[in-house]
N, C-alpha and C positions, 0 to 999 in steps of 0.2 A: 862413541863420543866421550871425551874426558869430562869428569865431573869437576865442580868447583874445588872440591877437596883435593883431587888429583893435581889440579893446576897449582894450588897453594903449596902442595908438597914438592912439585917439580921446580918451582921458582925459589924454594928455600924459605918462604915466608912463615912456615910452621916450625922451622928448626929451633931447637932449644929444649929446655926442661919444662915440664908441665906437672901440675899438682891436682889430684882428684879433689873436687869440691864435695866433701862428705854430706853437706847440708842439701845439695841438689842431686845427689846420686843415690841409687838404691840397688841392693842385691837381695833377691828374694828366692824362695824355694817352693816348688810345687811337687806334690806327690799324691798317691792315692792309698787309702787304707780301707779296712773292713772289706777285703776281697774286691777292691776296686770300686766300691760303691760310694765311698766318701772322699771328696777332694780335700786335701790339706794344703793350706798356703801359709807361708810365714815370711817375715822380713828380718834381715839382719840389721840391727840398729846402729852398729859401729862399723863404718866402712872407711878405708884409707887407701891411698895409692899415689903413684907417680908414673910418669912416662918421659921418654926422651925421643926426640925426632932429630935425626941427623940432617946435615945440609943436603944429603942425597935423597932424603925423604923416607929413610927407613925408620920404623917405629918399634920401640920396645917399651915394656912397662910392667907394673904389677898392680893388682887390686887385692887388698887383704881385708878380710872381715873377721870380727871376733865371733868365734863359735858360740860363746856364751850369750851373745846378744840376740840370738834367734827368738822371735816372738811370733807365735801362731795364734795368740789370743786365749790359749788355755794353759794356765800355769802348770798343771800336773803334766801335761804333754810336753811342754817346754822343758821342764826339769828332767823328764825322761830322755828327751833328745840331747840334752847336755851331758847325760850320764855316760858311763863306759859302754853301755849298750849301743850308743850311736856316736856322737861327736867326741865324747870323753874330753870335754872342754877344759877340765882342770889340768889334764896332762898335755893336751894339744890345743892351746888357746886360739890359734889362728888357722884360717882357711885361706890359701893364697893361690891366685891365678897369676901366672907370669907369662906375658906375651913376648914371644921371640921374633915374630914377624907378622906383618899385616899386608894383605894383598887386596887392592881395591879394584872394583869393576863398577864404574859409575858410582852410585851412593852405597852400593853393597860392599861389605868387607868380609874377608875370611881372616880370622886371627888364629895363628898357630902358637902353641905354647904348652904349658904344663899346669896341672891342677894338683895342689898338695892339700890333702885332708888326712888327719891323723898320722902325719909324718910319712905318708905314702904318696909319692909323686908319680903321676901318670901323664902321658902326652894327650893333648886335646886339641880340637879345632872347633872354633866358634864362628858361626855365620851370623851376620847382623847388618845393621846400617850405620853409617857414620855421617857426621856433618862437621864442617869446620869453618871457622872464621879466623881472623888474624889473632884473636885472643881467647878463643874457646873451641874445644873439641868435644864431641859427644859420640858415644857408642851405645847402641841398643841391641842386645843379643840374648839368645836363649841357648844354654848349654845343657844338652842331655847328659846325665851322669848315672851310672849304675853304682849305687853306694857300696855294693859288695866288693867292687874293685878297690875300695879304700878301707877295707876291714870292718865295714858296718853290715854284718849279715844277720843281725838280730831280726827275727820275724816270727813272733809268737803266733802259733796256729796258722801260719802262712797267710796272715791277714794283710800284710803290708807289701807294697810293691818295692822292689829293689831299684826300679827305674824312677828317676827324679829329674826335674828340670830346674836349673839355676837361671834366674832371670837377672839381667844386668842392664842398668841404666847408669852409665858412667859419664859424668861431666868433668872435663879437665880444663883448668885455666892456666895461662902462661905463668910460670914461676918467676 
């Protein structure tokens, strides 16, 4: 059965340019530290993005976060995460997810694209849920990421997991 979103895509009602609403969107990070015993969560405070939907219903877009805007609630840890050991935010200020295609199945979506962290771009696929109305789109997804694939292999005493999850709540409005 086709979803409401699929119907809106099929009839072209969603075609056009869309802008990420940074005030209503969030991108977070989850990982484990201290040999998997401590959960670490953070939120990127600066999020921007845009999307385009063609008349045929094909969607592309980007979500960019400022690496320096990560806030885990502990300043010393945040400063270390911004350093060259991790994000190297001074040299690589942005983390970018670029979507090249979206496949819908009901309200579920698979978004294929690339993730660029520290100037290293890797293909990724994100599964999540979408909802759409004539003037608003939203995507909720979780993206598993091995930080070592992006040049972040720092791991003092083997305490930190290389496996992380990026959480995305993206709300787009018609531009």
